[in-house]
VOPAGU-2260 file (C-alpha; in pm, 1 decimal, decimal comma):
REM VOPAGU-2260
SITE   aa  ch    i         X         Y         Z
SITE  MET   A    0       0,0       0,0       0,0
SITE  GLU   A    1     134,0     339,8    -100,2
SITE  GLU   A    2     248,4     551,2     191,9
SITE  ILE   A    3      71,1     884,0     244,0
SITE  LYS   A    4     305,6    1176,2     299,8
SITE  ALA   A    5     285,9    1378,8     617,3
SITE  ASN   A    6      27,0    1658,1     587,4
SITE  GLU   A    7     -87,4    1519,9     252,3
SITE  LEU   A    8    -454,5    1561,0     168,4
SITE  ARG   A    9    -610,5    1317,3     -79,0
SITE  TYR   A   10    -955,7    1333,3    -235,0
SITE  MET   A   11   -1131,4    1272,0    -565,5
SITE  SER   A   12   -1219,7    1546,5    -814,1
SITE  GLY   A   13   -1431,0    1359,0   -1062,9
SITE  PRO   A   14   -1220,8    1065,7   -1184,9
SITE  VAL   A   15    -893,7    1232,5   -1078,1
SITE  GLU   A   16    -726,4    1176,5    -742,4
SITE  ILE   A   17    -594,3    1503,4    -603,9
SITE  ARG   A   18    -295,0    1504,6    -369,7
SITE  LEU   A   19    -219,8    1826,7    -189,9
SITE  THR   A   20      47,7    1915,1      62,4
SITE  PRO   A   21     122,0    2256,6     211,6
SITE  GLU   A   22     452,1    2255,2      24,1
SITE  THR   A   23     277,2    2193,7    -308,7
SITE  VAL   A   24      31,3    2474,2    -247,9
SITE  LYS   A   25     302,4    2724,9    -155,1
SITE  LYS   A   26     522,4    2624,7    -448,2
SITE  SER   A   27     268,5    2590,0    -729,8
SITE  LEU   A   28     -72,3    2729,7    -637,8
SITE  VAL   A   29      -5,2    3079,8    -504,1
SITE  ARG   A   30      -2,2    3394,7    -715,4
SITE  GLY   A   31     108,3    3741,1    -609,3
SITE  GLN   A   32     406,6    3866,1    -412,6
SITE  GLY   A   33     302,2    3777,4     -59,0
SITE  ASN   A   34     399,1    3485,7     165,0
SITE  VAL   A   35      99,3    3275,3     261,1
SITE  SER   A   36      62,9    3154,0     618,7
SITE  ASP   A   37      15,8    2792,4     721,2
SITE  GLN   A   38    -341,0    2873,8     824,9
SITE  GLU   A   39    -421,4    3024,2     483,5
SITE  VAL   A   40    -280,5    2715,5     312,5
SITE  THR   A   41    -483,5    2485,9     537,8
SITE  MET   A   42    -800,8    2682,1     465,4
SITE  PHE   A   43    -733,9    2665,0      91,6
SITE  MET   A   44    -672,5    2290,3     100,5
SITE  GLY   A   45    -995,3    2245,0     293,3
SITE  LEU   A   46   -1186,2    2456,4      42,0
SITE  CYS   A   47   -1054,1    2246,4    -245,4
SITE  ARG   A   48   -1145,7    1923,2     -73,1
SITE  ALA   A   49   -1491,9    2037,0      37,1
SITE  ASN   A   50   -1576,9    2148,0    -317,7
SITE  LYS   A   51   -1387,2    1866,3    -493,6
SITE  LEU   A   52   -1176,3    2117,4    -687,1
SITE  ASN   A   53    -876,7    2029,6    -900,5
SITE  PRO   A   54    -633,0    2319,1    -851,1
SITE  PHE   A   55    -391,6    2162,5   -1100,6
SITE  ALA   A   56    -655,7    2215,0   -1370,9
SITE  ASN   A   57    -695,4    2581,1   -1269,7
SITE  ASP   A   58   -1013,9    2518,7   -1073,4
SITE  ALA   A   59    -871,2    2721,9    -785,4
SITE  TYR   A   60    -563,4    2905,9    -661,0
SITE  LEU   A   61    -455,6    3142,8    -384,8
SITE  ILE   A   62    -372,4    3505,4    -445,0
SITE  LYS   A   63    -165,0    3693,2    -187,6
SITE  TYR   A   64     -21,2    4044,4    -182,4
SITE  GLY   A   65     191,8    4184,2      95,9
SITE  ASP   A   66      40,4    4156,0     441,5
SITE  TYR   A   67    -318,7    4137,1     321,7
SITE  PRO   A   68    -512,0    3813,1     377,7
SITE  ALA   A   69    -480,7    3554,5     102,1
SITE  ALA   A   70    -786,8    3520,6    -121,2
SITE  PRO   A   71    -894,9    3179,9    -254,9
SITE  ILE   A   72    -998,3    3218,9    -619,0
SITE  VAL   A   73   -1228,6    2965,6    -785,5
SITE  SER   A   74   -1293,5    2962,6   -1160,8
SITE  ILE   A   75   -1650,1    3014,9   -1276,5
SITE  ASN   A   76   -1633,3    2682,3   -1461,5
SITE  ALA   A   77   -1543,4    2506,1   -1137,3
SITE  LEU   A   78   -1837,2    2670,6    -961,1
SITE  MET   A   79   -2069,8    2557,1   -1238,6
SITE  LYS   A   80   -1936,4    2200,7   -1234,9
SITE  ARG   A   81   -1975,3    2184,6    -859,7
SITE  ALA   A   82   -2329,3    2321,4    -874,2
SITE  ASP   A   83   -2415,8    2066,8   -1142,1
SITE  SER   A   84   -2338,4    1790,0    -893,9
SITE  PHE   A   85   -2605,5    1913,6    -649,3
SITE  GLU   A   86   -2940,0    1731,9    -662,3
SITE  SER   A   87   -3121,5    2058,3    -594,1
SITE  TYR   A   88   -2952,8    2248,0    -879,3
SITE  ASP   A   89   -3191,6    2309,4   -1168,1
SITE  GLY   A   90   -2986,6    2518,1   -1409,7
SITE  PHE   A   91   -2932,3    2888,0   -1471,3
SITE  SER   A   92   -2986,1    3171,8   -1715,0
SITE  ALA   A   93   -2755,8    3470,8   -1751,6
SITE  GLY   A   94   -2694,0    3766,8   -1973,5
SITE  VAL   A   95   -2646,1    4141,7   -2006,2
SITE  ILE   A   96   -2854,2    4458,1   -1984,8
SITE  VAL   A   97   -2777,2    4716,0   -2254,0
SITE  GLN   A   98   -2913,9    5054,0   -2354,3
SITE  ASN   A   99   -2961,2    5227,6   -2687,0
SITE  PRO   A  100   -2816,7    5576,2   -2625,6
SITE  GLU   A  101   -3034,8    5733,3   -2896,1
SITE  THR   A  102   -3371,0    5600,0   -2778,2
SITE  GLY   A  103   -3286,9    5533,3   -2415,1
SITE  LYS   A  104   -3449,7    5191,4   -2448,2
SITE  MET   A  105   -3299,5    4916,4   -2232,5
SITE  ASN   A  106   -3279,7    4554,0   -2336,0
SITE  LYS   A  107   -3223,7    4255,0   -2107,9
SITE  ARG   A  108   -3086,4    3970,5   -2316,9
SITE  VAL   A  109   -2949,4    3622,0   -2263,9
SITE  GLY   A  110   -2582,5    3578,6   -2346,6
SITE  SER   A  111   -2295,1    3826,8   -2353,3
SITE  ALA   A  112   -2341,0    4004,6   -2687,1
SITE  VAL   A  113   -2306,6    4382,8   -2686,7
SITE  TYR   A  114   -2358,1    4535,8   -3030,6
SITE  ASP   A  115   -2206,4    4850,7   -3181,2
SITE  GLY   A  116   -2372,2    5162,0   -3047,3
SITE  GLU   A  117   -2507,4    4996,1   -2734,0
SITE  LYS   A  118   -2407,6    5091,3   -2381,8
SITE  LEU   A  119   -2342,8    4803,0   -2141,1
SITE  LEU   A  120   -2524,6    4874,8   -1815,0
SITE  ALA   A  121   -2518,0    4551,9   -1615,4
SITE  GLY   A  122   -2499,6    4175,0   -1606,6
SITE  TRP   A  123   -2775,1    3952,3   -1469,8
SITE  ALA   A  124   -2811,7    3589,4   -1371,0
SITE  GLU   A  125   -3080,7    3356,9   -1241,2
SITE  VAL   A  126   -3006,6    3027,9   -1064,8
SITE  TYR   A  127   -3283,1    2773,1   -1013,4
SITE  ARG   A  128   -3325,9    2516,9    -738,1
SITE  ASN   A  129   -3587,1    2242,1    -753,2
SITE  ASP   A  130   -3632,8    2257,6    -375,4
SITE  ARG   A  131   -3719,5    2629,2    -366,8
SITE  THR   A  132   -4024,1    2821,7    -482,4
SITE  HIS   A  133   -3835,4    3132,7    -590,2
SITE  VAL   A  134   -3553,5    3217,0    -829,8
SITE  TYR   A  135   -3216,2    3345,0    -710,4
SITE  GLU   A  136   -3153,6    3646,8    -931,4
SITE  THR   A  137   -2871,5    3898,8    -925,1
SITE  VAL   A  138   -2806,8    4214,8   -1125,7
SITE  VAL   A  139   -2451,4    4350,9   -1120,6
SITE  ASP   A  140   -2386,5    4708,0   -1228,7
SITE  TYR   A  141   -2107,9    4730,3   -1485,5
SITE  ALA   A  142   -1958,4    5046,3   -1334,3
SITE  ASP   A  143   -1928,1    4877,2    -994,1
SITE  ALA   A  144   -1778,7    4553,2   -1122,8
SITE  VAL   A  145   -1541,2    4657,3   -1401,5
SITE  THR   A  146   -1172,3    4618,3   -1322,4
SITE  LEU   A  147    -974,7    4934,7   -1391,6
SITE  ALA   A  148    -607,3    4956,9   -1474,1
SITE  LYS   A  149    -391,2    5215,3   -1300,7
SITE  ASN   A  150    -459,8    5466,2   -1579,5
SITE  GLY   A  151    -831,2    5452,1   -1500,4
SITE  THR   A  152    -941,6    5254,3   -1805,9
SITE  PRO   A  153   -1083,4    4899,0   -1804,4
SITE  ASN   A  154    -813,5    4632,6   -1800,9
SITE  SER   A  155    -750,6    4422,8   -2110,2
SITE  GLN   A  156   -1005,0    4149,3   -2035,1
SITE  TRP   A  157   -1282,9    4397,3   -1962,2
SITE  GLN   A  158   -1195,1    4596,6   -2273,7
SITE  LYS   A  159   -1199,4    4293,2   -2502,3
SITE  ARG   A  160   -1490,1    4099,8   -2350,2
SITE  PRO   A  161   -1699,8    4330,8   -2131,3
SITE  GLY   A  162   -2022,4    4139,7   -2186,0
SITE  MET   A  163   -1867,5    3804,1   -2102,5
SITE  MET   A  164   -1694,1    3938,9   -1792,3
SITE  ILE   A  165   -2001,9    4106,1   -1641,8
SITE  ARG   A  166   -2216,1    3800,6   -1720,9
SITE  LYS   A  167   -1971,6    3570,0   -1540,9
SITE  THR   A  168   -1955,0    3808,0   -1244,9
SITE  ALA   A  169   -2332,9    3804,6   -1211,0
SITE  LEU   A  170   -2346,9    3425,8   -1243,4
SITE  ALA   A  171   -2083,3    3375,1    -972,7
SITE  ARG   A  172   -2279,0    3596,8    -734,7
SITE  ALA   A  173   -2608,2    3421,1    -812,1
SITE  LEU   A  174   -2450,0    3080,6    -745,2
SITE  ARG   A  175   -2324,4    3206,1    -406,8
SITE  GLU   A  176   -2667,9    3330,8    -313,0
SITE  ALA   A  177   -2835,7    3009,4    -424,5
SITE  PHE   A  178   -2585,2    2782,8    -245,3
SITE  PRO   A  179   -2440,5    2986,3      44,4
SITE  ASN   A  180   -2330,3    2678,5     240,3
SITE  ASP   A  181   -2114,6    2563,0     -50,0
SITE  PHE   A  182   -2000,7    2883,8    -220,0
SITE  GLY   A  183   -2038,2    3144,5      53,0
SITE  ASN   A  184   -1667,1    3231,8      77,8
SITE  THR   A  185   -1558,8    3171,7    -280,7
SITE  TYR   A  186   -1487,1    3440,7    -537,3
SITE  SER   A  187   -1443,2    3401,2    -910,5
SITE  GLU   A  188   -1151,3    3534,9   -1112,1
SITE  GLU   A  189   -1374,8    3798,6   -1270,9
SITE  GLU   A  190   -1466,7    3941,6    -929,0
SITE  ILE   A  191   -1125,0    3942,2    -766,5
SITE  GLN   A  192    -908,6    4073,9   -1051,1
SITE  ASN   A  193    -927,7    4429,9    -927,3
SITE  VAL   A  194    -709,4    4351,0    -628,2
SITE  ASP   A  195    -432,3    4512,2    -834,5
SITE  ALA   A  196    -636,2    4808,0    -947,8
SITE  VAL   A  197    -505,5    5049,7    -683,4
SITE  ASP   A  198    -159,8    5179,0    -607,0
SITE  ILE   A  199    -164,7    5133,0    -229,4
SITE  GLY   A  200    -125,4    4756,5    -243,0
SITE  PRO   A  201    -392,9    4507,3    -345,5
SITE  ALA   A  202    -667,6    4408,2    -106,9
SITE  GLU   A  203    -955,3    4166,8    -132,6
SITE  VAL   A  204   -1271,1    4306,7    -281,9
SITE  VAL   A  205   -1591,9    4267,9     -84,7
SITE  ARG   A  206   -1909,1    4312,0    -288,4
SITE  GLU   A  207   -2163,9    4158,2     -54,0
SITE  GLU   A  208   -2208,6    4042,4     301,8
SITE  ASP   A  209   -2022,7    3726,9     397,5
SITE  PRO   A  210   -1875,4    3564,8     710,5
SITE  PHE   A  211   -1578,6    3801,6     697,2
SITE  LYS   A  212   -1594,2    4147,4     847,0
SITE  LYS   A  213   -1493,1    4447,6     638,6
SITE  ILE   A  214   -1210,8    4676,3     745,6
SITE  GLU   A  215   -1146,0    4998,7     558,4
SITE  VAL   A  216    -784,3    5048,8     455,1
SITE  THR   A  217    -706,8    5413,2     529,9
SITE  THR   A  218    -327,8    5415,5     559,7
SITE  GLN   A  219     -45,7    5285,6     348,0
SITE  LYS   A  220     244,6    5078,5     474,3
SITE  ASP   A  221     447,8    5393,3     544,8
SITE  ASN   A  222     154,4    5518,2     759,9
SITE  THR   A  223      70,8    5802,7     518,7
SITE  PRO   A  224    -299,3    5862,9     448,5
SITE  VAL   A  225    -458,5    5689,2     152,9
SITE  PRO   A  226    -619,1    5928,4     -99,3
SITE  ASP   A  227   -1000,4    5909,0     -86,3
SITE  GLU   A  228   -1023,1    5778,5    -442,4
SITE  HIS   A  229    -791,5    5489,0    -353,0
SITE  LYS   A  230    -952,9    5375,0     -28,6
SITE  VAL   A  231   -1047,5    5010,0     -36,7
SITE  GLU   A  232   -1169,3    4739,0     197,9
SITE  LYS   A  233    -989,2    4424,9     299,1
SITE  LEU   A  234   -1121,3    4111,9     461,4
SITE  GLN   A  235   -1050,0    4015,9     819,8
SITE  PRO   A  236   -1158,6    3666,2     926,4
SITE  ILE   A  237   -1377,6    3660,0    1233,7
SITE  ASP   A  238   -1288,1    3428,2    1517,4
SITE  ASP   A  239   -1515,0    3138,2    1426,3
SITE  GLN   A  240   -1355,7    3109,5    1081,7
SITE  ASP   A  241   -1028,2    2973,2    1217,1
SITE  GLU   A  242   -1123,2    2606,4    1211,3
SITE  MET   A  243   -1010,5    2380,5     930,2
SITE  PRO   A  244   -1297,5    2356,3     676,5
SITE  PHE   A  245   -1240,2    1994,5     579,9
SITE  ALA   A  246   -1557,9    1812,7     476,5
């Protein structure tokens, strides 16, 4: 029988056996310039196991900058695959809301197409559960969600595919609301990309209430005030989040 390494976590992600150790996570599954703590690695490993994620197939990774808490990032495809395994999951619908500047008429459409001359206002998503009587619907304002580069313009992904990005952002939020026990603390790549959108040092982006408390970042590392336009919020785990989330 093959020996299991110390601190090695094994589980199945579909037909694939995943083997994770803290060393593997720190070496291969962390992005950014920060050093992750043992607790952050343990939490990430537990998240992957609980949601049967394959981090080696880009289902999930950790992002860490400076002294800010590490953020576990889960791909939208991984969220959808996980949701598809739930007996109560009954599909979704998602799209964009656009406006004709000349007529002022708004159009809510399925998909991510934004045609010439239209203004992209928002993304929307509906997630259905067969054990609920209501639909979980979210509408995400484009101006609130778009990731800006340091020059104040949308970053390359949002410039090239704005409809796709806002649609995915809305879908990720709708999945969290529909399945809070499974996705409550997970964020998609589309939502978390703007951690590097400010000059003061990236911080996690909080767009809705979750089991982490929000702390406003008002000073930089040299203790000088942060300009009002650059103030952001970072996440601080509350005490009851310290336990290992293994399923």
